[in-house]
C-alpha positions in Angstrom: -117.8 -105.7 -43.8 -114.4 -106.0 -42.0 -112.6 -107.3 -45.1 -113.9 -104.5 -47.3 -112.8 -101.9 -44.8 -109.3 -103.5 -44.6 -109.0 -103.5 -48.4 -110.0 -99.9 -48.6 -107.5 -98.9 -45.9 -104.7 -100.5 -47.9 -105.8 -99.0 -51.2 -105.6 -95.6 -49.6 -102.0 -96.2 -48.7 -102.5 -96.2 -45.0 -100.4 -98.5 -42.9 -102.7 -100.6 -40.6 -102.2 -102.8 -37.7 -104.7 -104.5 -35.4 -104.1 -104.0 -31.7 -105.6 -105.3 -28.5 -105.1 -103.1 -25.5 -104.9 -105.6 -22.7 -104.0 -103.0 -20.0 -107.4 -101.4 -20.1 -109.6 -104.4 -19.0 -109.4 -106.2 -22.4 -110.7 -103.3 -24.4 -109.9 -103.5 -28.0 -109.6 -101.0 -30.9 -110.2 -102.8 -34.2 -107.6 -100.8 -36.2 -104.9 -98.3 -35.6 -103.9 -96.8 -38.9 -100.9 -94.5 -39.6 -100.4 -92.3 -42.6 -97.4 -90.1 -42.3 -97.7 -88.2 -39.0 -101.5 -88.9 -38.8 -103.1 -91.7 -36.9 -106.6 -93.0 -37.0 -108.3 -95.2 -34.5 -111.2 -97.2 -36.2 -113.9 -99.2 -34.6 -116.2 -101.4 -36.7 -119.8 -102.1 -35.6 -122.4 -103.8 -37.7 -125.2 -101.9 -35.9 -125.5 -99.4 -33.0 -129.1 -99.8 -31.9 -128.9 -98.0 -28.6 -126.7 -95.8 -26.4 -125.3 -98.8 -24.5 -123.8 -100.2 -27.8 -122.5 -96.7 -28.7 -120.7 -96.5 -25.3 -119.3 -100.0 -25.7 -117.8 -99.1 -29.1 -116.6 -95.7 -28.1 -115.1 -96.5 -24.7 -111.7 -97.9 -26.0 -111.4 -94.8 -28.3 -111.8 -92.3 -25.5 -109.3 -94.1 -23.3 -106.4 -93.8 -25.8 -105.1 -90.6 -24.0 -104.3 -88.8 -27.2 -106.0 -86.5 -29.7 -105.7 -88.5 -32.9 -108.8 -89.0 -35.0 -111.3 -91.6 -33.7 -113.8 -93.2 -36.1 -116.7 -95.6 -35.6 -117.8 -97.2 -38.9 -121.3 -98.8 -38.9 -123.9 -100.1 -41.3 -126.7 -98.1 -39.8 -125.4 -94.5 -39.6 -127.7 -92.4 -41.9 -125.1 -89.6 -42.3 -121.6 -89.0 -40.9 -121.5 -86.9 -37.8 -119.3 -86.1 -34.8 -120.7 -87.1 -31.4 -120.3 -85.1 -28.2 -117.0 -86.8 -27.5 -115.5 -85.9 -30.9 -115.7 -89.3 -32.4 -116.7 -89.5 -36.1 -119.5 -91.9 -36.7 -120.0 -92.8 -40.3 -121.7 -95.3 -42.5 -119.6 -98.1 -44.0 -121.0 -97.0 -47.4 -119.7 -93.4 -47.0 -116.3 -94.9 -45.9 -116.0 -97.2 -48.9 -117.3 -94.8 -51.5 -115.7 -91.5 -50.4 -111.9 -91.4 -50.9 -111.5 -88.5 -48.4 -113.6 -90.0 -45.7 -110.8 -90.3 -43.2 -110.0 -86.6 -43.6 -113.6 -85.3 -43.1 
């Protein structure tokens, strides 16, 4: 799944870099992508079976301290939605097949 997402990011002309935020107790954001003045924080999770897993994936995103778009891509999201914290949760299939998925 990770390689397909990376390939799609590059195809869409987005500059991508992987970061590891060691100052926040080893929390990691999988991808930070820049396209012009826009920035996207992207987390990849194979599955999010419960609220504990959602919090684990979402926590690094909420600690960024800015208002750029935050996205969790997972295999088991039935439809894209924004959660209560403003994080977009979307299916990997929606991301791969929809050219405008970063802008939704």
